[in-house]
BANUDREN-443659 format. One line per field, with one value per residue (C-alpha): y, z, x. Coordinates in Angstrom, 2 decimals, always signed. Last residue first. Layout:
<torros>
v = Y,... $
w = Z,... $
u = X,... $
</torros>
This chain:
<torros>
v = +102.79,+100.39,+96.78,+93.98,+90.52,+89.68,+89.86,+86.29,+84.73,+86.55,+85.24,+81.69,+81.90,+83.37,+80.44,+77.85,+79.04,+79.59,+76.23,+74.10,+75.76,+75.56,+71.92,+70.90,+72.75,+71.17,+67.68,+68.07,+69.44,+66.24,+65.42,+68.20,+70.95,+73.29,+77.01,+79.55,+83.00,+85.89,+89.33,+89.70,+90.44,+88.64,+85.30,+83.05,+79.29,+76.73,+73.18,+69.77,+70.82,+70.43,+74.06,+76.52,+80.26,+83.18,+86.92,+90.01,+93.22,+94.45,+96.91,+96.60,+99.39,+103.06,+102.71,+99.48,+96.31,+94.80,+92.39,+92.97,+90.61,+89.87,+86.17,+85.06,+88.41,+88.10,+84.58,+85.56,+88.55,+86.23,+84.13,+80.63,+78.33,+77.10,+76.60,+80.22,+80.91,+83.26,+80.63,+78.05,+80.45,+81.18,+77.44,+76.83,+79.52,+77.97,+74.42,+75.69,+77.27,+73.96,+72.22,+74.75,+74.46,+77.74,+78.24,+81.91,+83.45,+84.19,+87.65,+87.99,+90.93,+89.73,+86.48,+88.33,+90.81,+88.07,+85.90,+88.84,+91.15,+93.27,+96.97,+98.95,+100.47,+103.99,+107.16,+107.72,+105.90,+107.29,+110.79,+111.09,+111.46,+113.91,+116.03,+116.62,+119.88,+119.69,+116.07,+116.93,+119.64,+117.20,+114.65,+117.00,+114.49,+115.05,+117.51,+114.76,+115.30,+118.90,+117.83,+115.32,+118.07,+120.48,+117.78,+116.74,+120.39,+121.04,+117.94,+119.75,+122.24,+119.56,+116.81,+118.08,+121.79,+121.69,+119.38,+121.61,+124.74,+123.12,+121.90,+125.44,+126.90,+124.39,+125.10,+128.75,+127.71,+127.51,+131.23,+133.60,+131.42,+132.96,+131.23,+128.80,+127.18,+127.93,+124.31,+124.95,+127.22,+124.56,+121.95,+124.18,+125.01,+121.37,+121.38,+125.05,+124.47,+121.42,+123.32,+126.23,+123.90,+122.19,+125.54,+126.93,+124.24,+121.03,+119.88,+116.89,+118.53,+119.59,+116.10,+114.50,+116.81,+116.09,+112.35,+112.56,+114.39,+111.63,+108.86,+110.35,+108.98,+112.02,+111.74,+110.05,+113.31,+115.20,+117.54,+120.71,+121.52,+124.83,+126.23,+122.89,+123.25,+122.03,+118.89,+118.11,+119.13,+117.35,+114.15,+114.31,+114.95,+112.23,+109.79,+108.17,+104.36,+103.54,+103.71,+102.56,+100.52,+101.46,+102.08,+104.45,+107.60,+106.39,+104.93,+107.98,+110.27,+108.00,+107.61,+111.39,+111.87,+109.27,+110.85,+114.22,+112.61,+110.86,+114.09,+112.49,+115.07,+114.63,+110.88,+111.40,+113.88,+111.61,+113.52,+111.28,+111.89,+110.77,+107.30,+105.87,+102.16,+102.11,+105.44,+106.93,+107.50,+108.03,+105.10,+102.73,+100.40,+102.26,+102.85,+99.13,+98.41,+101.20,+99.62,+96.14,+97.43,+99.45,+96.38,+94.22,+96.86,+96.99,+93.22,+91.83,+90.75,+88.46,+88.97,+86.77,+87.89,+84.33,+84.59,+85.15,+86.54,+90.09,+88.99,+91.06,+91.86,+93.96,+96.51,+98.59,+102.03,+104.07,+107.51,+110.56,+110.04,+110.45,+108.30,+108.97,+110.91,+107.96,+109.07,+106.93,+103.82,+104.30,+104.85,+101.79,+99.71,+101.20,+100.50,+97.05,+95.50,+91.77,+92.36,+93.78,+96.08,+97.14,+99.97,+100.10,+103.22,+102.70,+105.51,+105.15,+108.57,+109.11,+112.51,+110.84,+109.06,+112.13,+111.89,+108.19,+109.01,+111.41,+108.97,+106.12,+108.36,+109.24,+112.52,+114.06,+116.46,+118.51,+119.22,+123.00,+124.47,+128.00,+127.63,+126.27,+128.93,+131.73,+130.54,+130.48,+133.99,+135.26,+133.42,+135.02,+132.78,+131.08,+129.32,+125.64,+122.42,+124.15,+121.80,+122.19,+123.68,+121.63,+118.37,+118.28,+119.42,+117.10,+114.13,+115.08,+115.45,+118.54,+117.97,+120.62,+123.39,+123.61,+123.16,+125.87,+124.71,+124.50,+126.37,+124.55,+125.91,+127.82,+126.13,+127.25,+124.26,+121.75,+122.55,+124.35,+127.66,+126.26,+124.34,+127.29,+129.67,+127.30,+127.25,+131.00,+131.96,+132.88,+136.21,+137.28,+140.90,+141.27,+142.60,+145.66,+147.23,+144.36,+145.41,+142.18,+143.73,+146.42,+143.87,+142.12,+138.53,+135.09,+131.37,+128.45,+129.27,+126.66,+128.09,+131.61,+132.42,+134.56,+138.38,+140.20,+143.79,+146.21,+148.27,+149.07,+147.76,+145.26,+145.87,+142.65,+142.55,+139.08,+139.93,+142.87,+146.33,+148.00,+146.28,+146.01,+142.19,+141.11,+137.42,+137.18,+135.11,+137.64,+135.94,+135.73,+132.31,+132.35,+130.33,+128.10,+125.08,+125.38,+124.68,+121.32,+119.14,+121.94,+119.32,+115.75,+114.16,+114.29,+112.59,+109.74,+109.15,+109.77,+107.04,+103.87,+101.50,+99.05,+95.73,+93.33,+89.82,+88.42,+89.34,+92.88,+93.05,+91.86,+94.44,+97.19,+96.56,+96.30,+99.61,+101.54,+101.52,+103.70,+101.73,+100.83,+101.51,+99.96,+101.90,+103.00,+106.73,+106.97,+103.75,+104.64,+105.57,+104.86,+101.72,+100.45,+101.12,+99.20,+96.29,+96.26,+96.20,+93.39,+91.32,+91.74,+92.94,+91.97,+94.00,+92.20,+91.33,+94.85,+94.90,+92.03,+93.00,+89.98,+88.96,+87.48,+86.56,+84.06,+82.79,+83.92,+83.05,+85.83,+85.15,+88.44,+91.09,+94.12,+97.26,+98.27,+99.16,+97.59,+94.38,+93.59,+90.58,+87.33,+85.55,+83.18,+84.89,+83.19,+81.45,+80.06,+80.55,+82.53,+81.73,+83.95,+82.01,+82.10,+80.42,+76.94,+74.96,+77.84,+78.83,+81.35,+84.37,+86.22,+89.83,+89.67,+92.14,+93.55,+93.09,+89.62,+87.64,+85.06,+82.54,+82.47,+80.18,+83.07,+85.40,+82.91,+82.67,+86.46,+86.38,+83.53,+80.23,+77.97,+75.09,+73.27,+73.21,+71.64,+74.57,+77.10,+80.04,+79.32,+80.28,+83.19,+83.47,+81.00,+81.60,+78.34,+77.36,+74.79,+77.38,+76.62,+74.79,+77.35,+75.72,+76.89,+77.10,+80.43,+81.80,+81.77,+83.57,+86.15,+86.63,+87.05,+89.65,+91.48,+91.58,+93.00,+95.68,+96.81,+96.79,+100.32,+100.73,+99.66,+100.45,+103.25,+105.99,+104.23,+103.52,+100.16,+96.76,+95.88,+92.12,+89.29,+85.53,+85.07,+87.38,+89.25,+92.81,+92.25,+90.64,+93.29,+96.15,+94.69,+94.63,+96.03,+96.08,+97.90,+98.32,+102.07,+102.66,+100.90,+100.16,+100.21,+98.52,+99.71,+96.97,+93.61,+93.68,+97.32,+98.58,+96.72,+96.92,+93.42,+92.49,+89.13,+87.31,+86.91,+87.90,+89.89,+91.74,+91.93,+95.10,+95.93,+98.72,+100.32,+100.85,+102.29,+105.83,+106.22,+108.18,+105.20,+105.23,+102.44,+102.60,+99.23,+98.13,+94.40,+93.19,+91.21,+90.03,+92.10,+93.10,+92.26,+88.81,+87.95,+84.90,+83.61,+83.76,+81.29,+78.97,+79.01,+78.30,+75.30,+73.99,+73.99,+76.64,+75.70,+78.12,+80.76,+80.60,+83.68,+87.04 $
w = +136.48,+133.52,+133.10,+135.68,+135.27,+132.12,+133.80,+135.08,+132.18,+129.67,+131.27,+131.27,+127.59,+126.72,+128.30,+126.87,+123.29,+123.35,+124.94,+122.92,+119.56,+119.97,+121.11,+118.25,+115.70,+116.89,+117.02,+113.44,+112.40,+113.47,+115.67,+118.20,+119.65,+121.56,+120.81,+123.47,+122.77,+124.34,+124.92,+127.95,+130.49,+128.43,+128.59,+126.40,+126.70,+124.00,+124.95,+125.29,+125.96,+124.31,+123.71,+120.81,+121.09,+119.61,+120.13,+120.53,+120.66,+124.23,+124.11,+121.46,+119.04,+119.67,+117.91,+119.82,+117.70,+118.25,+120.59,+123.39,+126.26,+124.62,+123.73,+124.19,+122.93,+119.73,+119.14,+119.92,+117.55,+114.75,+115.42,+116.91,+115.84,+113.06,+109.32,+108.80,+106.08,+108.36,+111.08,+108.59,+107.37,+110.92,+111.61,+108.55,+109.73,+113.20,+111.83,+109.86,+113.07,+114.89,+112.17,+112.46,+116.26,+117.79,+118.47,+119.52,+119.43,+116.20,+115.95,+116.07,+114.20,+110.69,+111.11,+112.79,+109.93,+107.31,+108.82,+108.87,+111.57,+110.85,+110.70,+113.91,+114.76,+113.53,+115.41,+117.98,+116.30,+112.83,+114.02,+115.71,+112.40,+110.82,+113.98,+114.19,+116.13,+117.99,+118.92,+119.96,+122.32,+123.74,+124.49,+126.42,+129.20,+130.67,+128.56,+128.09,+131.67,+130.90,+127.81,+129.82,+132.25,+129.44,+127.70,+130.86,+131.44,+127.82,+127.59,+126.63,+124.48,+122.23,+121.05,+121.95,+121.76,+118.48,+116.91,+117.92,+116.62,+113.27,+112.91,+113.51,+111.01,+108.40,+109.15,+108.29,+104.61,+104.77,+105.33,+108.14,+111.14,+114.59,+116.97,+119.89,+120.18,+123.83,+125.03,+127.17,+124.60,+121.91,+124.25,+125.24,+121.60,+120.53,+118.99,+117.99,+116.15,+114.36,+113.24,+112.08,+109.82,+108.41,+107.55,+106.14,+103.49,+102.67,+106.20,+105.82,+107.69,+110.61,+110.87,+110.85,+113.61,+115.78,+115.21,+116.33,+119.49,+120.26,+119.64,+121.91,+120.50,+118.43,+116.92,+113.78,+112.99,+112.43,+114.64,+113.29,+114.76,+114.69,+117.92,+119.60,+119.17,+116.39,+117.78,+120.80,+119.20,+116.01,+118.02,+119.53,+116.13,+114.39,+116.92,+119.27,+119.34,+117.81,+121.02,+119.73,+122.30,+125.18,+124.93,+127.82,+125.79,+124.54,+127.87,+129.87,+127.62,+127.66,+131.44,+131.93,+129.77,+131.86,+135.11,+133.98,+133.07,+136.43,+138.44,+141.10,+140.54,+136.78,+137.16,+139.28,+136.81,+133.82,+130.56,+127.89,+125.81,+122.21,+120.75,+117.28,+117.49,+119.61,+121.32,+124.74,+126.71,+130.44,+131.15,+130.50,+127.53,+125.92,+129.33,+130.06,+126.78,+127.49,+130.86,+129.41,+126.80,+129.41,+131.63,+128.71,+127.77,+131.32,+131.52,+135.00,+137.84,+140.47,+143.76,+146.76,+149.72,+151.09,+151.36,+147.63,+147.16,+146.75,+143.80,+142.87,+139.59,+139.72,+136.99,+136.66,+135.13,+134.30,+135.87,+133.89,+134.83,+138.55,+141.25,+144.83,+145.63,+144.50,+142.07,+139.27,+141.46,+142.86,+139.41,+138.11,+140.98,+140.36,+136.63,+136.76,+139.12,+138.42,+137.05,+140.40,+139.74,+142.03,+140.45,+140.83,+139.98,+138.21,+137.79,+134.21,+133.39,+130.70,+129.04,+125.91,+125.58,+123.94,+121.13,+120.76,+120.59,+117.71,+115.86,+116.17,+115.03,+111.76,+110.96,+107.51,+108.64,+110.65,+107.68,+107.84,+110.35,+109.68,+105.92,+106.22,+108.73,+106.63,+103.60,+105.53,+106.84,+103.31,+101.98,+104.72,+107.47,+108.47,+111.80,+111.43,+110.76,+109.15,+108.60,+105.07,+104.62,+102.68,+104.31,+107.06,+104.79,+101.96,+104.33,+105.76,+102.36,+100.24,+96.90,+96.88,+98.73,+96.03,+96.93,+95.59,+93.38,+94.97,+93.67,+93.87,+96.35,+94.88,+95.14,+97.98,+100.32,+97.48,+96.44,+93.16,+94.99,+97.29,+94.64,+92.24,+95.03,+95.95,+92.39,+91.85,+95.07,+98.11,+99.95,+103.27,+104.41,+107.45,+105.31,+104.38,+101.45,+99.02,+95.37,+94.16,+92.87,+95.59,+98.41,+96.71,+95.99,+97.18,+96.55,+98.71,+101.82,+100.78,+102.13,+103.42,+100.23,+101.20,+101.31,+100.15,+101.34,+98.41,+99.66,+102.73,+106.25,+105.19,+101.92,+99.94,+96.52,+95.00,+92.10,+90.93,+92.13,+89.76,+91.57,+89.37,+89.02,+86.26,+86.32,+90.10,+91.61,+93.86,+95.76,+99.41,+100.87,+104.49,+105.64,+108.63,+106.39,+105.35,+108.91,+108.90,+109.94,+112.03,+114.22,+113.34,+116.16,+114.31,+111.27,+113.47,+114.76,+118.44,+120.91,+122.45,+120.14,+118.10,+117.93,+115.48,+116.91,+115.47,+118.53,+118.39,+114.74,+115.65,+118.41,+116.24,+113.43,+115.69,+117.40,+114.51,+111.52,+108.63,+106.08,+103.61,+105.24,+108.51,+111.46,+113.17,+113.92,+117.72,+118.55,+116.62,+112.93,+112.22,+114.33,+113.09,+109.44,+109.76,+111.42,+108.83,+105.91,+107.52,+108.04,+104.38,+104.07,+102.75,+102.48,+100.81,+104.04,+105.40,+109.19,+110.31,+107.84,+106.47,+107.26,+105.12,+106.63,+109.18,+106.82,+105.91,+102.24,+99.71,+97.83,+97.77,+95.11,+95.76,+96.54,+99.39,+101.87,+100.53,+99.75,+96.30,+95.58,+93.87,+91.88,+92.73,+95.84,+97.30,+100.05,+102.55,+106.17,+107.14,+110.08,+111.14,+113.17,+116.73,+117.42,+118.94,+116.68,+115.70,+119.35,+121.06,+123.13,+125.68,+126.61,+129.63,+128.04,+124.88,+122.68,+121.52,+120.21,+117.52,+116.48,+112.87,+113.32,+112.63,+114.82,+117.67,+117.09,+117.34,+120.66,+122.13,+122.56,+124.93,+124.01,+126.94,+125.71,+128.39,+128.23,+125.48,+126.86,+124.74,+126.58,+126.28,+128.17,+126.07,+127.47,+126.43,+122.86,+120.77,+117.98,+117.66,+120.83,+122.90,+126.04,+129.48,+132.51,+131.47,+131.22,+134.98,+135.59,+132.92,+134.52,+137.99,+136.72,+134.89,+138.12,+140.00,+137.35,+137.63,+134.52,+134.12,+130.56,+131.79,+135.47,+136.61,+134.26,+133.36,+136.97,+138.47,+138.69,+135.00,+135.14,+134.44,+134.04,+130.55,+128.58,+126.03,+127.13,+127.69,+124.32,+122.77,+124.24,+123.20,+126.05,+126.94,+130.45,+131.64,+135.08,+135.26,+131.51,+130.96,+127.24,+125.08,+121.81,+120.63,+119.49,+118.09,+114.56,+113.78,+116.18,+114.37,+116.24,+115.96,+118.75,+119.41,+122.76,+123.05,+126.71,+127.53,+124.21,+122.62,+122.36,+118.89,+118.27,+121.57,+120.32,+116.94,+117.80,+121.27,+123.28,+125.29,+127.41,+129.89,+133.63,+135.35,+138.15,+138.80,+138.65,+135.46,+134.83,+132.32,+129.09,+126.62,+128.26,+127.69,+125.54,+128.37,+130.51,+128.20,+128.27,+132.10,+132.03,+129.77,+131.94,+135.06,+137.67,+140.90,+140.50,+137.79,+135.40,+135.10,+133.57 $
u = +85.43,+85.66,+84.68,+84.59,+83.08,+85.04,+88.45,+88.85,+86.98,+89.14,+92.35,+91.02,+90.12,+93.53,+95.36,+92.98,+93.30,+97.06,+97.88,+95.45,+96.11,+99.91,+99.84,+97.55,+99.70,+102.97,+101.44,+100.23,+103.64,+105.38,+108.38,+107.88,+110.08,+107.78,+108.04,+109.05,+107.63,+109.55,+108.05,+110.39,+107.65,+105.01,+106.81,+104.68,+105.17,+104.42,+103.41,+105.07,+108.66,+112.04,+112.89,+112.71,+113.28,+111.41,+111.71,+109.54,+111.61,+112.05,+110.40,+107.71,+106.95,+106.09,+102.72,+102.03,+101.66,+98.25,+96.49,+99.03,+99.95,+103.29,+103.47,+99.84,+98.55,+100.59,+99.31,+95.71,+95.94,+97.00,+93.92,+93.54,+90.70,+92.95,+92.57,+91.53,+94.11,+96.06,+96.15,+97.47,+100.14,+101.27,+101.43,+103.58,+106.00,+106.14,+106.57,+109.59,+110.89,+110.42,+112.42,+115.28,+115.59,+116.76,+120.45,+120.17,+116.70,+114.88,+113.39,+109.61,+108.08,+108.99,+107.08,+104.22,+103.88,+104.31,+101.60,+99.23,+97.94,+94.90,+95.62,+95.35,+91.93,+91.38,+90.41,+93.16,+96.08,+95.41,+94.49,+97.89,+99.73,+97.28,+97.18,+100.98,+101.36,+98.04,+98.70,+102.26,+100.97,+98.44,+101.19,+103.50,+104.28,+100.79,+98.76,+96.18,+95.02,+94.15,+92.19,+90.17,+89.16,+88.30,+86.25,+84.40,+83.37,+82.38,+80.20,+76.95,+78.88,+80.36,+78.00,+74.51,+75.29,+77.19,+74.65,+71.74,+73.47,+74.30,+70.73,+69.42,+71.89,+70.77,+67.09,+67.64,+67.61,+63.82,+63.53,+62.59,+63.38,+63.30,+65.68,+65.64,+69.08,+69.88,+69.70,+66.61,+64.97,+65.30,+63.81,+60.90,+60.11,+60.03,+56.57,+56.77,+60.03,+58.64,+55.55,+57.67,+59.67,+56.59,+54.97,+58.22,+58.45,+60.35,+61.26,+63.59,+66.41,+64.23,+62.71,+66.18,+67.43,+64.39,+64.86,+68.49,+67.40,+64.90,+67.43,+70.11,+73.35,+74.30,+77.79,+76.39,+74.55,+77.79,+79.82,+81.50,+84.91,+86.79,+85.29,+85.88,+89.67,+91.97,+93.60,+91.45,+88.15,+89.23,+89.76,+86.29,+84.69,+86.70,+85.32,+87.82,+87.92,+91.31,+93.34,+96.73,+98.62,+100.94,+104.69,+105.39,+104.64,+101.25,+100.13,+101.14,+99.09,+96.04,+96.26,+96.44,+93.38,+91.52,+92.69,+91.35,+88.04,+87.99,+87.93,+85.71,+82.97,+83.23,+82.92,+79.80,+78.32,+78.80,+78.35,+79.85,+82.95,+82.66,+83.08,+83.52,+82.70,+79.54,+79.03,+79.55,+82.73,+83.37,+81.05,+83.99,+84.33,+87.24,+88.84,+88.78,+90.57,+93.06,+93.88,+94.25,+96.70,+98.60,+98.96,+100.12,+102.69,+104.02,+104.34,+103.92,+106.17,+104.63,+102.83,+102.19,+100.13,+99.83,+96.05,+95.74,+92.24,+93.55,+95.64,+98.68,+100.41,+103.57,+104.21,+107.37,+106.92,+110.02,+109.74,+108.61,+104.96,+105.79,+104.22,+105.30,+102.13,+99.99,+97.29,+98.72,+98.82,+95.32,+93.88,+95.69,+94.25,+90.80,+90.86,+92.51,+90.02,+90.38,+93.88,+94.99,+97.93,+100.75,+102.73,+106.53,+108.50,+111.82,+114.39,+115.53,+114.10,+111.50,+112.05,+113.41,+110.05,+108.53,+111.07,+110.32,+106.61,+107.25,+109.49,+106.99,+104.14,+105.81,+107.49,+107.10,+104.40,+106.90,+109.16,+109.14,+106.69,+107.88,+107.52,+104.01,+103.00,+104.47,+102.54,+99.29,+99.94,+100.33,+97.31,+95.16,+94.01,+90.80,+91.05,+92.00,+90.14,+87.12,+84.20,+82.96,+79.52,+77.00,+78.04,+75.42,+72.69,+73.58,+73.58,+70.18,+68.64,+68.17,+66.47,+63.75,+65.61,+68.24,+71.85,+74.12,+76.94,+80.34,+83.39,+86.70,+89.22,+92.12,+95.49,+97.69,+97.65,+97.56,+101.11,+101.80,+102.27,+104.92,+106.86,+106.97,+108.03,+110.84,+112.22,+111.85,+113.63,+111.59,+111.58,+110.10,+110.53,+112.79,+115.66,+113.61,+111.78,+112.28,+112.10,+113.72,+116.97,+116.83,+117.00,+119.90,+119.01,+119.94,+119.75,+120.91,+118.88,+116.30,+113.05,+113.85,+115.73,+118.72,+118.73,+121.88,+122.29,+122.46,+119.50,+121.52,+121.94,+124.59,+126.47,+126.93,+128.60,+128.72,+126.37,+128.45,+129.46,+126.97,+124.08,+120.99,+121.02,+118.69,+117.80,+117.88,+120.70,+122.45,+125.27,+126.17,+125.38,+126.45,+129.44,+128.74,+128.34,+131.99,+133.08,+131.39,+134.35,+135.89,+137.57,+136.70,+134.71,+131.39,+132.92,+134.12,+130.61,+130.07,+130.89,+129.50,+131.35,+129.27,+131.13,+129.50,+129.23,+126.00,+123.96,+125.33,+124.23,+120.75,+120.30,+121.74,+119.26,+116.21,+116.99,+118.60,+116.24,+117.46,+115.41,+118.16,+121.54,+120.36,+121.77,+124.95,+124.59,+124.27,+126.11,+129.24,+129.38,+133.06,+133.32,+129.96,+130.83,+134.10,+132.29,+129.52,+131.94,+133.93,+130.79,+129.88,+126.32,+122.90,+119.67,+116.76,+114.95,+115.07,+114.53,+116.75,+119.51,+121.33,+124.90,+127.68,+131.06,+129.77,+127.10,+123.58,+122.96,+122.38,+125.65,+127.53,+128.05,+130.24,+128.21,+130.59,+127.83,+124.63,+126.45,+125.15,+122.92,+123.84,+121.19,+118.37,+117.11,+114.04,+115.96,+113.50,+112.53,+115.60,+117.85,+120.74,+123.24,+124.48,+127.87,+127.86,+130.20,+132.52,+132.97,+130.70,+131.71,+129.59,+130.20,+127.84,+125.43,+127.02,+130.08,+129.07,+132.05,+131.27,+133.93,+135.09,+138.11,+140.53,+138.51,+138.80,+142.55,+142.79,+140.84,+142.86,+141.02,+139.14,+136.82,+135.21,+131.60,+129.37,+126.90,+127.65,+129.64,+132.74,+135.92,+138.33,+141.64,+143.64,+147.15,+148.76,+149.51,+147.62,+147.00,+143.28,+142.21,+144.11,+145.54,+144.47,+146.79,+148.31,+144.76,+144.34,+147.65,+146.85,+143.43,+144.93,+147.38,+144.58,+142.60,+145.59,+145.99,+142.36,+140.17,+138.76,+140.05,+143.51,+144.11,+141.81,+140.64,+137.40,+136.55,+137.36,+135.69,+135.63,+135.33,+137.78,+137.51,+136.08,+138.33,+136.20,+136.99,+140.69,+141.28,+139.02,+141.06,+144.42,+146.95,+150.34,+151.81,+154.91,+153.38,+153.78,+153.59,+150.27,+150.26,+147.13,+146.25,+142.84,+140.50,+141.55,+140.17,+139.33,+142.02,+144.85,+148.17,+149.60,+152.05,+150.46,+150.82,+146.99,+146.67,+149.82,+149.56,+153.00,+155.07,+156.39,+153.88,+154.82,+158.39,+157.43,+158.47,+159.96,+157.45,+156.28,+159.42,+158.97,+159.10,+159.19,+156.93,+156.96,+153.36,+153.55,+157.08,+159.03,+157.28,+160.06,+160.36,+156.66,+157.45,+159.60,+156.50,+154.77,+157.74,+157.68,+153.96,+154.48,+157.30,+155.20,+155.97,+157.76,+160.61,+160.40,+163.30,+165.50,+164.65 $
</torros>
């Protein structure tokens, strides 16, 4: 290939280095089948012929245009975009675009090797460093394989910041187990979710390539969302593919083989323990729990293959569990020392219909590991049905209930669509609106629902009987709102009574209310008088006094002994708390079926009870510190002030609370059961006061010279912002 006219000398030298490739754009057929030939071809962007997928990505040659390129070199180049489909050009990058990028890079000199062709530039403002991809790796640059595929030079690369180093000795890399110094550097990374988990960068990259996006996670706690986000920020490439072991053909073929061996102590089969004759008494039956032990039907006196059988080890575990131990006997309560508490607790409240031991065992075995799931996992599974098709809801914060009701009742609204919130103000004459945080909206909505007339009670609430709300079908809408809120990332409710939750989870017929559920003072007094009656004369006197009331609620009965008062109290409680609100309950229950939430509640009642009946745990400095991830290039001094500020708030040295800080940044007073999306983050900027972006869950900290100034600015901004928001919404509560 001769000299190119009109090109500078440097460009001509660069093209001479591409002689084996021909000139870009001139078609030339090349035989890729010759062994080793493609390995010797140089990448048109970095000019290296190395073939190392872990470092440079797959090396691919386009036969038509005689063009070879490393995947990462192409992906990270600053002046090219993937405009074609995956099968077009090279990985979807069109040939003409690659030609333009090579031409652009030929004018840029690499600040590492001093040769032309540097196609990658640092994205930091005012930084003019350019480099080849291999040269960038050599100088420990960071390449982010996500978003806009940004690259950072060695001066501007993101770093992992920890408050203090409490590790005196070396710690093992949790992948290769070789010891590393527990200091975040380019080659040593720390897990964002497990503070004592450290890794070699090379170990993480190899694991990410082998595991792929669906299986790459923290080796300690198994977290994937937070872990992957941090690793992508620190330059780990996580390919969007299945794990390498999933792609291997017949990788789990041995698992498809059935266990066929008789393990009982005395095998009666003359043909031996491995003999299996289907449809006969010598057919081998496997343990229904572990599947790794077996028996001939005849050896265990089984009449048919359908009959259940457990091996000795599994049977020991099952029968030693609490579910199958005999219940303790209770002594009878004498009539002379019975109080109201004793009366109400004399008979245990059944959570499930009574079953025989055999049916109980079958249920436990059939359900398997269902009780091992946590609420986050369950809600994540429910969220899989959410489509990425956005549906906007216009919300007026001054009337959040009615605007939410109008949005959810809109014919175009679908619970499986992604919710986008827009805040509007009816008093704004210009008709302006602005984007809002979905999680903030759901938190405000659940707060209004808690204080609405649909529920009654102080802390633990039951459904009320509101005829107007029932007529307008508001109980159904309330149940629907609760279901949508949980699946779309809303907060814990925490205000349901155990009685109301048990009705939802186990059914009203299996729930026994308690005296605390009764809000009507007169009815509560009647119940107390009945319980404290010490003789038949007092009991009959009470019944005669309130005869009309008992007849009205269907609880009037003839009493023949003093112990009949317990049945009478039970009937009154059931009517007052459950039967009286049967219509609102059924309506609310139907709404809660939205997105399959009610079914999950009835499947995992213990898990859901925590978020329905208990308020979230109080936030601590450590919880907030771990919750917020540090944004790129944040100011170290400001972060130290931030940690000191959290400690001061926790110690009560500030008028601000932990919940105020979280609300200021995210719009939520507690961490939602499904977690925050996106994950809360922190950045530091030169400004006077902090700024909370509730749409992105980002808290911007002010950079100050002293901690006192930092604390005063934080207290002033957070306190005044939340005070103004409360004043705007305090005049309207509930439907």
